[in-house]
N, CA, C and O atoms as a CHARMM CRD file, in Angstrom:
* protein
*
  336
    1    1 UNK  N      0.72800  -1.02500  -0.00400 PROA 1      0.00000
    2    1 UNK  CA    -0.08000   0.02600  -0.04100 PROA 1      0.00000
    3    1 UNK  C      0.74100   1.10800  -0.03300 PROA 1      0.00000
    4    1 UNK  O      1.87200   0.90200   0.40600 PROA 1      0.00000
    5    2 UNK  N      0.43500   2.38700  -0.46300 PROA 2      0.00000
    6    2 UNK  CA     0.98400   3.58800  -0.84300 PROA 2      0.00000
    7    2 UNK  C     -0.04600   4.68600   0.01000 PROA 2      0.00000
    8    2 UNK  O     -1.24800   4.56400   0.24600 PROA 2      0.00000
    9    3 UNK  N      0.76500   5.64900   0.32600 PROA 3      0.00000
   10    3 UNK  CA     0.03600   6.77500   1.09300 PROA 3      0.00000
   11    3 UNK  C      0.17000   7.94200  -0.02300 PROA 3      0.00000
   12    3 UNK  O      1.16500   7.95300  -0.74800 PROA 3      0.00000
   13    4 UNK  N     -0.97300   9.05100  -0.17000 PROA 4      0.00000
   14    4 UNK  CA    -0.81300  10.31600  -1.13700 PROA 4      0.00000
   15    4 UNK  C     -1.82100  11.03500  -0.82100 PROA 4      0.00000
   16    4 UNK  O     -2.48700  10.76400   0.17800 PROA 4      0.00000
   17    5 UNK  N     -2.07300  11.95300  -1.52400 PROA 5      0.00000
   18    5 UNK  CA    -3.34300  13.12100  -1.24500 PROA 5      0.00000
   19    5 UNK  C     -3.88500  13.23600  -2.79300 PROA 5      0.00000
   20    5 UNK  O     -3.14600  13.30700  -3.77500 PROA 5      0.00000
   21    6 UNK  N     -5.27800  13.24100  -2.81600 PROA 6      0.00000
   22    6 UNK  CA    -5.79900  13.73800  -3.85500 PROA 6      0.00000
   23    6 UNK  C     -5.70000  14.97700  -4.48900 PROA 6      0.00000
   24    6 UNK  O     -6.00500  16.01300  -3.89800 PROA 6      0.00000
   25    7 UNK  N     -5.26500  14.96000  -5.74500 PROA 7      0.00000
   26    7 UNK  CA    -4.94600  16.24000  -6.25200 PROA 7      0.00000
   27    7 UNK  C     -6.10600  16.84200  -6.67400 PROA 7      0.00000
   28    7 UNK  O     -6.35800  17.97000  -6.25100 PROA 7      0.00000
   29    8 UNK  N     -6.96600  16.21500  -7.54100 PROA 8      0.00000
   30    8 UNK  CA    -8.29300  16.50400  -7.51300 PROA 8      0.00000
   31    8 UNK  C     -9.09300  15.25700  -7.95600 PROA 8      0.00000
   32    8 UNK  O     -8.56800  14.20600  -8.32300 PROA 8      0.00000
   33    9 UNK  N    -10.36200  15.48100  -7.88400 PROA 9      0.00000
   34    9 UNK  CA   -11.54900  14.28100  -8.30200 PROA 9      0.00000
   35    9 UNK  C    -12.78700  14.91300  -8.76500 PROA 9      0.00000
   36    9 UNK  O    -13.38500  15.66600  -7.99600 PROA 9      0.00000
   37   10 UNK  N    -13.23500  14.68400  -9.95200 PROA 10     0.00000
   38   10 UNK  CA   -14.29800  15.31400 -10.39500 PROA 10     0.00000
   39   10 UNK  C    -15.60400  13.96100 -10.16800 PROA 10     0.00000
   40   10 UNK  O    -15.67400  12.88300 -10.75800 PROA 10     0.00000
   41   11 UNK  N    -16.46700  14.50200  -9.15700 PROA 11     0.00000
   42   11 UNK  CA   -17.73000  13.37200  -8.80600 PROA 11     0.00000
   43   11 UNK  C    -18.60700  13.04600  -9.86400 PROA 11     0.00000
   44   11 UNK  O    -19.00000  11.89100 -10.02600 PROA 11     0.00000
   45   12 UNK  N    -19.05400  14.30500 -10.84500 PROA 12     0.00000
   46   12 UNK  CA   -19.72700  13.95400 -12.21200 PROA 12     0.00000
   47   12 UNK  C    -19.16900  13.03600 -13.33900 PROA 12     0.00000
   48   12 UNK  O    -19.93800  12.36500 -14.02800 PROA 12     0.00000
   49   13 UNK  N    -17.89000  13.01600 -13.50700 PROA 13     0.00000
   50   13 UNK  CA   -17.26000  12.42200 -14.53500 PROA 13     0.00000
   51   13 UNK  C    -16.71300  10.87100 -13.72200 PROA 13     0.00000
   52   13 UNK  O    -16.46400   9.88200 -14.41200 PROA 13     0.00000
   53   14 UNK  N    -16.61100  10.85100 -12.54300 PROA 14     0.00000
   54   14 UNK  CA   -16.46600   9.41000 -11.65800 PROA 14     0.00000
   55   14 UNK  C    -14.57600   9.21200 -11.68700 PROA 14     0.00000
   56   14 UNK  O    -14.04500   8.11500 -11.51000 PROA 14     0.00000
   57   15 UNK  N    -13.80600  10.47700 -11.93700 PROA 15     0.00000
   58   15 UNK  CA   -12.42100  10.19800 -11.89500 PROA 15     0.00000
   59   15 UNK  C    -11.57900  11.46100 -11.63200 PROA 15     0.00000
   60   15 UNK  O    -11.98600  12.61000 -11.80200 PROA 15     0.00000
   61   16 UNK  N    -10.42500  11.12800 -11.22000 PROA 16     0.00000
   62   16 UNK  CA    -9.44100  11.85500 -10.74200 PROA 16     0.00000
   63   16 UNK  C     -8.04000  11.80600 -10.77500 PROA 16     0.00000
   64   16 UNK  O     -7.57200  10.99100 -11.57000 PROA 16     0.00000
   65   17 UNK  N     -7.26100  12.46300 -10.12100 PROA 17     0.00000
   66   17 UNK  CA    -6.01800  12.10700  -9.95600 PROA 17     0.00000
   67   17 UNK  C     -5.19800  12.05500  -8.42300 PROA 17     0.00000
   68   17 UNK  O     -5.67500  12.90100  -7.66600 PROA 17     0.00000
   69   18 UNK  N     -4.41800  11.49900  -7.99100 PROA 18     0.00000
   70   18 UNK  CA    -3.68900  11.52200  -7.03000 PROA 18     0.00000
   71   18 UNK  C     -2.41200  12.03300  -7.05700 PROA 18     0.00000
   72   18 UNK  O     -1.89600  12.02800  -8.17400 PROA 18     0.00000
   73   19 UNK  N     -1.62200  12.55900  -5.97600 PROA 19     0.00000
   74   19 UNK  CA    -0.36400  12.97700  -6.14000 PROA 19     0.00000
   75   19 UNK  C      0.73500  11.92900  -6.18700 PROA 19     0.00000
   76   19 UNK  O      0.69500  11.18100  -5.20900 PROA 19     0.00000
   77   20 UNK  N      1.69300  11.67200  -7.04300 PROA 20     0.00000
   78   20 UNK  CA     2.50600  10.48500  -6.94000 PROA 20     0.00000
   79   20 UNK  C      3.39700  10.75600  -5.82100 PROA 20     0.00000
   80   20 UNK  O      4.09800  11.74600  -6.03300 PROA 20     0.00000
   81   21 UNK  N      3.62500  10.10200  -4.51800 PROA 21     0.00000
   82   21 UNK  CA     4.40000   9.75700  -3.72100 PROA 21     0.00000
   83   21 UNK  C      5.87000  10.01600  -3.87200 PROA 21     0.00000
   84   21 UNK  O      6.63700  10.35600  -2.97100 PROA 21     0.00000
   85   22 UNK  N      6.17400   9.79600  -5.21900 PROA 22     0.00000
   86   22 UNK  CA     7.75500   9.46300  -5.70000 PROA 22     0.00000
   87   22 UNK  C      8.25500  10.60700  -6.67600 PROA 22     0.00000
   88   22 UNK  O      9.36900  10.66900  -7.19600 PROA 22     0.00000
   89   23 UNK  N      7.02000  11.65700  -6.84400 PROA 23     0.00000
   90   23 UNK  CA     7.14400  13.01400  -7.34800 PROA 23     0.00000
   91   23 UNK  C      7.14900  12.64800  -8.68300 PROA 23     0.00000
   92   23 UNK  O      7.73400  13.42500  -9.43600 PROA 23     0.00000
   93   24 UNK  N      6.55800  11.49400  -9.24800 PROA 24     0.00000
   94   24 UNK  CA     6.56300  11.29700 -11.00400 PROA 24     0.00000
   95   24 UNK  C      5.43800  11.89500 -11.15500 PROA 24     0.00000
   96   24 UNK  O      4.99100  12.80600 -10.45800 PROA 24     0.00000
   97   25 UNK  N      4.85200  11.28200 -12.27100 PROA 25     0.00000
   98   25 UNK  CA     3.44900  11.50200 -13.01700 PROA 25     0.00000
   99   25 UNK  C      2.49000  11.08400 -12.16100 PROA 25     0.00000
  100   25 UNK  O      2.69800  10.12300 -11.42000 PROA 25     0.00000
  101   26 UNK  N      1.33500  11.75400 -12.16200 PROA 26     0.00000
  102   26 UNK  CA     0.16300  11.53700 -11.36000 PROA 26     0.00000
  103   26 UNK  C     -0.57700  10.32600 -11.75400 PROA 26     0.00000
  104   26 UNK  O     -0.35800   9.68500 -12.78200 PROA 26     0.00000
  105   27 UNK  N     -1.35300  10.09400 -10.98000 PROA 27     0.00000
  106   27 UNK  CA    -1.72700   8.55300 -10.60500 PROA 27     0.00000
  107   27 UNK  C     -3.18900   8.59500 -11.00600 PROA 27     0.00000
  108   27 UNK  O     -3.71000   9.47400 -10.32000 PROA 27     0.00000
  109   28 UNK  N     -4.06200   8.05300 -11.78900 PROA 28     0.00000
  110   28 UNK  CA    -5.12000   7.99300 -12.12400 PROA 28     0.00000
  111   28 UNK  C     -6.16900   7.19100 -11.36200 PROA 28     0.00000
  112   28 UNK  O     -5.95400   5.98100 -11.28300 PROA 28     0.00000
  113   29 UNK  N     -7.27400   7.67600 -10.78700 PROA 29     0.00000
  114   29 UNK  CA    -8.08400   7.04300  -9.98700 PROA 29     0.00000
  115   29 UNK  C     -9.44200   6.99500 -10.48700 PROA 29     0.00000
  116   29 UNK  O     -9.89100   8.02500 -10.98900 PROA 29     0.00000
  117   30 UNK  N    -10.08400   6.07500 -10.43500 PROA 30     0.00000
  118   30 UNK  CA   -11.97300   5.97500 -11.12600 PROA 30     0.00000
  119   30 UNK  C    -12.55500   5.72600  -9.70900 PROA 30     0.00000
  120   30 UNK  O    -11.94700   5.25300  -8.74900 PROA 30     0.00000
  121   31 UNK  N    -13.93800   6.16100  -9.76300 PROA 31     0.00000
  122   31 UNK  CA   -14.66400   5.68700  -8.66000 PROA 31     0.00000
  123   31 UNK  C    -14.73500   4.57800  -8.34000 PROA 31     0.00000
  124   31 UNK  O    -14.86500   4.28400  -7.15200 PROA 31     0.00000
  125   32 UNK  N    -14.67400   3.68800  -9.27500 PROA 32     0.00000
  126   32 UNK  CA   -14.92800   1.77200  -9.06500 PROA 32     0.00000
  127   32 UNK  C    -13.61500   1.43000  -8.43900 PROA 32     0.00000
  128   32 UNK  O    -13.46000   0.21800  -8.29300 PROA 32     0.00000
  129   33 UNK  N    -12.58800   2.21600  -8.01400 PROA 33     0.00000
  130   33 UNK  CA   -11.53500   1.60000  -7.40400 PROA 33     0.00000
  131   33 UNK  C    -11.54900   2.19900  -5.94000 PROA 33     0.00000
  132   33 UNK  O    -10.61400   1.97600  -5.17100 PROA 33     0.00000
  133   34 UNK  N    -12.64800   2.97300  -5.58000 PROA 34     0.00000
  134   34 UNK  CA   -12.51400   3.35700  -4.25900 PROA 34     0.00000
  135   34 UNK  C    -13.34700   2.42200  -3.39000 PROA 34     0.00000
  136   34 UNK  O    -14.52200   2.13900  -3.62500 PROA 34     0.00000
  137   35 UNK  N    -12.77000   2.06000  -2.56600 PROA 35     0.00000
  138   35 UNK  CA   -13.43200   1.27600  -1.27800 PROA 35     0.00000
  139   35 UNK  C    -14.22300   2.22600  -0.31600 PROA 35     0.00000
  140   35 UNK  O    -13.60500   3.10800   0.28000 PROA 35     0.00000
  141   36 UNK  N    -15.47400   2.08300  -0.16000 PROA 36     0.00000
  142   36 UNK  CA   -16.28400   2.80000   0.76100 PROA 36     0.00000
  143   36 UNK  C    -17.82200   1.94800   0.83200 PROA 36     0.00000
  144   36 UNK  O    -18.37100   1.26300  -0.03100 PROA 36     0.00000
  145   37 UNK  N    -18.20700   2.26500   2.08500 PROA 37     0.00000
  146   37 UNK  CA   -19.58300   1.75600   2.24600 PROA 37     0.00000
  147   37 UNK  C    -20.47700   2.33800   1.59600 PROA 37     0.00000
  148   37 UNK  O    -21.46900   1.68000   1.28400 PROA 37     0.00000
  149   38 UNK  N    -20.37200   3.83800   1.18000 PROA 38     0.00000
  150   38 UNK  CA   -21.39500   4.87100   0.25900 PROA 38     0.00000
  151   38 UNK  C    -21.62800   4.31000  -0.83300 PROA 38     0.00000
  152   38 UNK  O    -20.78500   3.54200  -1.29700 PROA 38     0.00000
  153   39 UNK  N    -22.60200   4.51500  -1.37500 PROA 39     0.00000
  154   39 UNK  CA   -23.16100   4.18500  -2.68700 PROA 39     0.00000
  155   39 UNK  C    -22.45800   5.14600  -3.74900 PROA 39     0.00000
  156   39 UNK  O    -22.08000   4.64700  -4.81000 PROA 39     0.00000
  157   40 UNK  N    -22.27700   6.43700  -3.51800 PROA 40     0.00000
  158   40 UNK  CA   -21.88300   7.59300  -4.17000 PROA 40     0.00000
  159   40 UNK  C    -20.54400   7.63200  -3.61700 PROA 40     0.00000
  160   40 UNK  O    -20.25500   8.03200  -2.48900 PROA 40     0.00000
  161   41 UNK  N    -19.51300   7.05300  -4.75700 PROA 41     0.00000
  162   41 UNK  CA   -18.22100   7.18400  -4.37800 PROA 41     0.00000
  163   41 UNK  C    -17.44900   8.36200  -4.84600 PROA 41     0.00000
  164   41 UNK  O    -17.49300   8.61000  -6.05100 PROA 41     0.00000
  165   42 UNK  N    -16.56600   9.32400  -3.85900 PROA 42     0.00000
  166   42 UNK  CA   -16.06400  10.48000  -4.08500 PROA 42     0.00000
  167   42 UNK  C    -14.76600  10.64300  -3.30500 PROA 42     0.00000
  168   42 UNK  O    -14.74700  10.14600  -2.17900 PROA 42     0.00000
  169   43 UNK  N    -13.81800  11.19000  -3.69100 PROA 43     0.00000
  170   43 UNK  CA   -12.70100  11.72600  -3.08500 PROA 43     0.00000
  171   43 UNK  C    -12.66200  13.35400  -3.07200 PROA 43     0.00000
  172   43 UNK  O    -12.78800  14.18800  -3.96900 PROA 43     0.00000
  173   44 UNK  N    -12.43500  13.44800  -1.67500 PROA 44     0.00000
  174   44 UNK  CA   -12.09800  14.94900  -1.57500 PROA 44     0.00000
  175   44 UNK  C    -10.75700  15.45700  -2.20800 PROA 44     0.00000
  176   44 UNK  O     -9.96800  14.54400  -2.45700 PROA 44     0.00000
  177   45 UNK  N    -10.38300  16.57100  -2.48200 PROA 45     0.00000
  178   45 UNK  CA    -9.40200  17.27300  -3.16800 PROA 45     0.00000
  179   45 UNK  C     -8.59500  17.31100  -1.69500 PROA 45     0.00000
  180   45 UNK  O     -9.24800  17.62400  -0.70000 PROA 45     0.00000
  181   46 UNK  N     -7.51100  17.06600  -1.59700 PROA 46     0.00000
  182   46 UNK  CA    -6.11900  16.91500  -0.42200 PROA 46     0.00000
  183   46 UNK  C     -6.54900  15.95200   0.46500 PROA 46     0.00000
  184   46 UNK  O     -6.07000  15.95500   1.59800 PROA 46     0.00000
  185   47 UNK  N     -7.38300  15.11400   0.14400 PROA 47     0.00000
  186   47 UNK  CA    -7.80200  13.74900   1.19100 PROA 47     0.00000
  187   47 UNK  C     -6.57700  13.01500   1.42200 PROA 47     0.00000
  188   47 UNK  O     -5.84100  13.10900   0.44000 PROA 47     0.00000
  189   48 UNK  N     -6.15800  12.42200   2.21800 PROA 48     0.00000
  190   48 UNK  CA    -4.98000  11.48300   2.55300 PROA 48     0.00000
  191   48 UNK  C     -5.67700  10.02300   2.11800 PROA 48     0.00000
  192   48 UNK  O     -6.71900   9.62200   2.63700 PROA 48     0.00000
  193   49 UNK  N     -4.95300   9.30300   1.10200 PROA 49     0.00000
  194   49 UNK  CA    -5.57900   8.16800   1.00600 PROA 49     0.00000
  195   49 UNK  C     -4.38400   7.22600   0.63600 PROA 49     0.00000
  196   49 UNK  O     -3.31000   7.58100   0.15200 PROA 49     0.00000
  197   50 UNK  N     -4.79900   5.89900   0.97400 PROA 50     0.00000
  198   50 UNK  CA    -3.83100   4.83300   0.81500 PROA 50     0.00000
  199   50 UNK  C     -4.63100   3.93000  -0.33200 PROA 50     0.00000
  200   50 UNK  O     -5.84700   3.89000  -0.51800 PROA 50     0.00000
  201   51 UNK  N     -3.48500   3.15000  -1.11100 PROA 51     0.00000
  202   51 UNK  CA    -3.97200   2.58000  -2.38100 PROA 51     0.00000
  203   51 UNK  C     -3.00600   1.67600  -2.64700 PROA 51     0.00000
  204   51 UNK  O     -2.02800   1.62100  -1.90100 PROA 51     0.00000
  205   52 UNK  N     -3.11900   0.87500  -3.68400 PROA 52     0.00000
  206   52 UNK  CA    -2.45100  -0.09000  -4.51200 PROA 52     0.00000
  207   52 UNK  C     -2.12400   0.80200  -5.90100 PROA 52     0.00000
  208   52 UNK  O     -2.91700   1.56900  -6.44800 PROA 52     0.00000
  209   53 UNK  N     -0.81600   0.51500  -6.30600 PROA 53     0.00000
  210   53 UNK  CA    -0.49200   0.97200  -7.49200 PROA 53     0.00000
  211   53 UNK  C     -0.32400   0.11100  -8.34200 PROA 53     0.00000
  212   53 UNK  O      0.55200  -0.74000  -8.19200 PROA 53     0.00000
  213   54 UNK  N     -1.24800   0.14400  -9.59100 PROA 54     0.00000
  214   54 UNK  CA    -1.34500  -0.48600 -10.97200 PROA 54     0.00000
  215   54 UNK  C     -0.67600   0.00500 -12.13000 PROA 54     0.00000
  216   54 UNK  O     -1.23000   0.98100 -12.63500 PROA 54     0.00000
  217   55 UNK  N      0.37100  -0.40100 -12.69600 PROA 55     0.00000
  218   55 UNK  CA     0.98300   0.21000 -13.88400 PROA 55     0.00000
  219   55 UNK  C      0.53700  -0.42200 -15.36600 PROA 55     0.00000
  220   55 UNK  O      1.09800  -1.34500 -15.95600 PROA 55     0.00000
  221   56 UNK  N     -0.55700   0.29100 -15.77000 PROA 56     0.00000
  222   56 UNK  CA    -1.34800   0.03900 -17.18600 PROA 56     0.00000
  223   56 UNK  C     -0.72700   0.49900 -18.24100 PROA 56     0.00000
  224   56 UNK  O      0.28600   1.19200 -18.14300 PROA 56     0.00000
  225   57 UNK  N     -1.22500   0.18900 -19.28600 PROA 57     0.00000
  226   57 UNK  CA    -0.59400   0.51400 -20.89800 PROA 57     0.00000
  227   57 UNK  C     -1.02000   2.23700 -20.81900 PROA 57     0.00000
  228   57 UNK  O     -0.43600   3.07700 -21.50400 PROA 57     0.00000
  229   58 UNK  N     -1.95300   2.51000 -20.01600 PROA 58     0.00000
  230   58 UNK  CA    -2.11800   3.85200 -20.24000 PROA 58     0.00000
  231   58 UNK  C     -1.56500   4.60200 -19.19700 PROA 58     0.00000
  232   58 UNK  O     -1.99400   5.75500 -19.25000 PROA 58     0.00000
  233   59 UNK  N     -0.75700   4.41300 -18.23500 PROA 59     0.00000
  234   59 UNK  CA     0.23500   4.74500 -16.91800 PROA 59     0.00000
  235   59 UNK  C     -0.11700   4.09100 -15.49800 PROA 59     0.00000
  236   59 UNK  O     -0.34700   2.92000 -15.19200 PROA 59     0.00000
  237   60 UNK  N     -0.08100   5.11900 -14.83800 PROA 60     0.00000
  238   60 UNK  CA    -0.26900   4.54500 -13.13800 PROA 60     0.00000
  239   60 UNK  C     -1.68700   4.83200 -13.09500 PROA 60     0.00000
  240   60 UNK  O     -2.19400   5.84200 -13.58200 PROA 60     0.00000
  241   61 UNK  N     -2.23200   4.02000 -12.56900 PROA 61     0.00000
  242   61 UNK  CA    -3.49600   3.85900 -11.75900 PROA 61     0.00000
  243   61 UNK  C     -3.83100   3.26800 -10.38800 PROA 61     0.00000
  244   61 UNK  O     -3.42900   2.13300 -10.13200 PROA 61     0.00000
  245   62 UNK  N     -4.35300   3.77700  -9.72400 PROA 62     0.00000
  246   62 UNK  CA    -4.90000   3.62400  -8.10100 PROA 62     0.00000
  247   62 UNK  C     -5.79500   2.59900  -7.85400 PROA 62     0.00000
  248   62 UNK  O     -6.93500   2.79100  -8.27600 PROA 62     0.00000
  249   63 UNK  N     -5.55400   1.47400  -7.23100 PROA 63     0.00000
  250   63 UNK  CA    -6.79900   0.52800  -6.87800 PROA 63     0.00000
  251   63 UNK  C     -6.96900   0.38300  -5.36300 PROA 63     0.00000
  252   63 UNK  O     -6.13300   0.82300  -4.57400 PROA 63     0.00000
  253   64 UNK  N     -7.88800  -0.14000  -5.05600 PROA 64     0.00000
  254   64 UNK  CA    -8.16200  -0.38600  -3.69300 PROA 64     0.00000
  255   64 UNK  C     -8.09800   0.82300  -2.71400 PROA 64     0.00000
  256   64 UNK  O     -7.85400   0.62300  -1.52400 PROA 64     0.00000
  257   65 UNK  N     -8.30300   2.01800  -3.17700 PROA 65     0.00000
  258   65 UNK  CA    -8.25000   3.16600  -2.89200 PROA 65     0.00000
  259   65 UNK  C     -9.27600   3.73300  -1.46400 PROA 65     0.00000
  260   65 UNK  O    -10.47900   3.94200  -1.61800 PROA 65     0.00000
  261   66 UNK  N     -8.71900   3.88700  -0.39000 PROA 66     0.00000
  262   66 UNK  CA    -9.43600   4.18000   1.04100 PROA 66     0.00000
  263   66 UNK  C     -8.47100   5.59400   1.42200 PROA 66     0.00000
  264   66 UNK  O     -7.24800   5.71800   1.35400 PROA 66     0.00000
  265   67 UNK  N     -9.64200   6.70800   1.89300 PROA 67     0.00000
  266   67 UNK  CA    -9.68800   7.61100   2.40600 PROA 67     0.00000
  267   67 UNK  C     -9.36400   7.54300   4.01100 PROA 67     0.00000
  268   67 UNK  O    -10.19500   7.19800   4.85200 PROA 67     0.00000
  269   68 UNK  N     -8.09500   7.90700   4.27600 PROA 68     0.00000
  270   68 UNK  CA    -7.55200   7.91800   5.75200 PROA 68     0.00000
  271   68 UNK  C     -7.23600   9.07800   6.56200 PROA 68     0.00000
  272   68 UNK  O     -6.83000  10.10100   6.01100 PROA 68     0.00000
  273   69 UNK  N     -7.38400   9.01500   7.81100 PROA 69     0.00000
  274   69 UNK  CA    -7.35900  10.31900   8.73600 PROA 69     0.00000
  275   69 UNK  C     -6.33100   9.74000   9.60900 PROA 69     0.00000
  276   69 UNK  O     -5.98200   8.56100   9.55500 PROA 69     0.00000
  277   70 UNK  N     -5.82000  10.69700  10.48500 PROA 70     0.00000
  278   70 UNK  CA    -4.72800  10.22700  11.39000 PROA 70     0.00000
  279   70 UNK  C     -5.15800   9.24800  12.59200 PROA 70     0.00000
  280   70 UNK  O     -4.27000   8.76200  13.29300 PROA 70     0.00000
  281   71 UNK  N     -6.57800   8.93900  12.85000 PROA 71     0.00000
  282   71 UNK  CA    -6.83200   7.96800  13.62800 PROA 71     0.00000
  283   71 UNK  C     -6.81000   6.44100  13.08200 PROA 71     0.00000
  284   71 UNK  O     -6.92600   5.50800  13.87700 PROA 71     0.00000
  285   72 UNK  N     -6.66200   6.23800  11.73600 PROA 72     0.00000
  286   72 UNK  CA    -6.97800   5.35000  11.15100 PROA 72     0.00000
  287   72 UNK  C     -8.13300   4.88500  10.53800 PROA 72     0.00000
  288   72 UNK  O     -8.17100   3.91000   9.78700 PROA 72     0.00000
  289   73 UNK  N     -9.18900   5.66600  10.89500 PROA 73     0.00000
  290   73 UNK  CA   -10.66700   5.53600  10.42700 PROA 73     0.00000
  291   73 UNK  C    -10.53400   6.70500   8.87500 PROA 73     0.00000
  292   73 UNK  O     -9.86700   7.70700   8.61800 PROA 73     0.00000
  293   74 UNK  N    -11.52900   5.91500   8.16300 PROA 74     0.00000
  294   74 UNK  CA   -11.47500   7.04500   6.92500 PROA 74     0.00000
  295   74 UNK  C    -12.40000   8.31800   7.60900 PROA 74     0.00000
  296   74 UNK  O    -13.00900   8.28400   8.67800 PROA 74     0.00000
  297   75 UNK  N    -12.31100   9.31700   6.74600 PROA 75     0.00000
  298   75 UNK  CA   -13.02500  10.49400   7.32100 PROA 75     0.00000
  299   75 UNK  C    -14.64300  10.70500   7.04900 PROA 75     0.00000
  300   75 UNK  O    -15.33700  11.66100   7.39500 PROA 75     0.00000
  301   76 UNK  N    -15.03400   9.49300   6.30700 PROA 76     0.00000
  302   76 UNK  CA   -16.39700   9.09700   6.37200 PROA 76     0.00000
  303   76 UNK  C    -16.90000   8.48000   7.57700 PROA 76     0.00000
  304   76 UNK  O    -17.97400   8.71900   8.13000 PROA 76     0.00000
  305   77 UNK  N    -16.08600   7.73200   7.89000 PROA 77     0.00000
  306   77 UNK  CA   -16.42100   6.76000   9.01300 PROA 77     0.00000
  307   77 UNK  C    -16.21100   7.78200  10.52300 PROA 77     0.00000
  308   77 UNK  O    -17.15900   7.95100  11.29000 PROA 77     0.00000
  309   78 UNK  N    -15.18900   8.23800  10.70700 PROA 78     0.00000
  310   78 UNK  CA   -15.12100   9.26600  11.81300 PROA 78     0.00000
  311   78 UNK  C    -16.35400  10.33400  12.04800 PROA 78     0.00000
  312   78 UNK  O    -16.74600  10.72100  13.14900 PROA 78     0.00000
  313   79 UNK  N    -16.85200  10.70300  10.82300 PROA 79     0.00000
  314   79 UNK  CA   -17.89600  11.86300  11.09500 PROA 79     0.00000
  315   79 UNK  C    -18.87700  11.34400  11.07400 PROA 79     0.00000
  316   79 UNK  O    -19.73500  12.10700  10.63100 PROA 79     0.00000
  317   80 UNK  N    -19.47800   9.84100  11.47300 PROA 80     0.00000
  318   80 UNK  CA   -20.78400   9.13600  11.64700 PROA 80     0.00000
  319   80 UNK  C    -20.70100   8.83300  13.02600 PROA 80     0.00000
  320   80 UNK  O    -21.77000   8.66200  13.61200 PROA 80     0.00000
  321   81 UNK  N    -19.45200   8.71200  13.78100 PROA 81     0.00000
  322   81 UNK  CA   -19.20500   8.21600  15.03500 PROA 81     0.00000
  323   81 UNK  C    -19.86700   9.12600  15.50100 PROA 81     0.00000
  324   81 UNK  O    -19.88700  10.30900  15.15800 PROA 81     0.00000
  325   82 UNK  N    -20.81400   8.25300  16.83800 PROA 82     0.00000
  326   82 UNK  CA   -21.42400   9.26700  17.84500 PROA 82     0.00000
  327   82 UNK  C    -20.41400   9.31300  19.18300 PROA 82     0.00000
  328   82 UNK  O    -19.56800   8.43600  19.35400 PROA 82     0.00000
  329   83 UNK  N    -20.56100  10.21500  19.93100 PROA 83     0.00000
  330   83 UNK  CA   -20.06800  10.69500  21.07300 PROA 83     0.00000
  331   83 UNK  C    -20.82300  10.93200  22.08700 PROA 83     0.00000
  332   83 UNK  O    -20.48300  11.68400  23.00000 PROA 83     0.00000
  333   84 UNK  N    -22.08500  10.23000  22.03100 PROA 84     0.00000
  334   84 UNK  CA   -23.20100  10.62400  22.95200 PROA 84     0.00000
  335   84 UNK  C    -23.58200   9.47800  24.08700 PROA 84     0.00000
  336   84 UNK  O    -24.48300   9.68800  24.89900 PROA 84     0.00000
């Protein structure tokens, strides 16, 4: 697994790019590669994600993408937690 940040993601088109942690070309990410319990899968700009890197004929592509936070939960999971 690798860690990076979302450069941009277009929720209407269903794809975007991650910054390459090695400083090379940006990494393509498709909504179908996002691991989430939500039916509508999007990534927020500058969100930290972990992912597996796949080298395809078209370039680098992310798969098994999960949004992470400092406590290890996804940002979506932590926002749904109840503290009451």
